[in-house]
C-alpha positions, 0 to 999 in steps of 0.5 A: 509407431503411434497414430498422432504426429510427433510421437516417434521422436518422444519414444526415440528419445531417452528418459533422461533427455526428456526430463531435462527437457521437461526442466527447461521448459517449466523454467522457461514458463517459470521465467515468463510467468515470473515476467507478467507478474512484474510487469504487472506490478510496475504497471500497477505501481506507476498507475498509483504513483499520482494519487499516490503523491496528490494524496499527501499534498492533500495531507499536508494541507491539511496538517496546515488546516488543522495547526491553523484551526488550533492557533485559531482557537487559542486566540480566541480563548486566549481573549476569554481567559489569557494567553496561556490558559487558552493554549493550553486549552486548545492544546488540550482539546486537541490531543482529547480529540487525537486520543479519539481518534486513536483510539477509534483506529486502533478499535477498529484494528482490533477488528481485523484479527 
């Protein structure tokens, strides 16, 4: 007999039964941890839903603003150099800005490696 309480029960059980109990308790612990991780992830995803939707709406309005700016630039240039040349020049300026942003993004992405 051992001095600690409950030790007699452990000593009386066969080793196979103890390992079976250990495996069952380990599985239960793993399931509980997995449930906790899942619940935490779901809570974070639910909390991020509204900001993501608002950000997507802001992005749509940003795109609309860029389109209006490009059209305004083309119309303003059309009065100076003609409609076709104004539209082409406004497109070239827009593409140049987009390419510059692409190069900047590629440079920043290269820093991540």
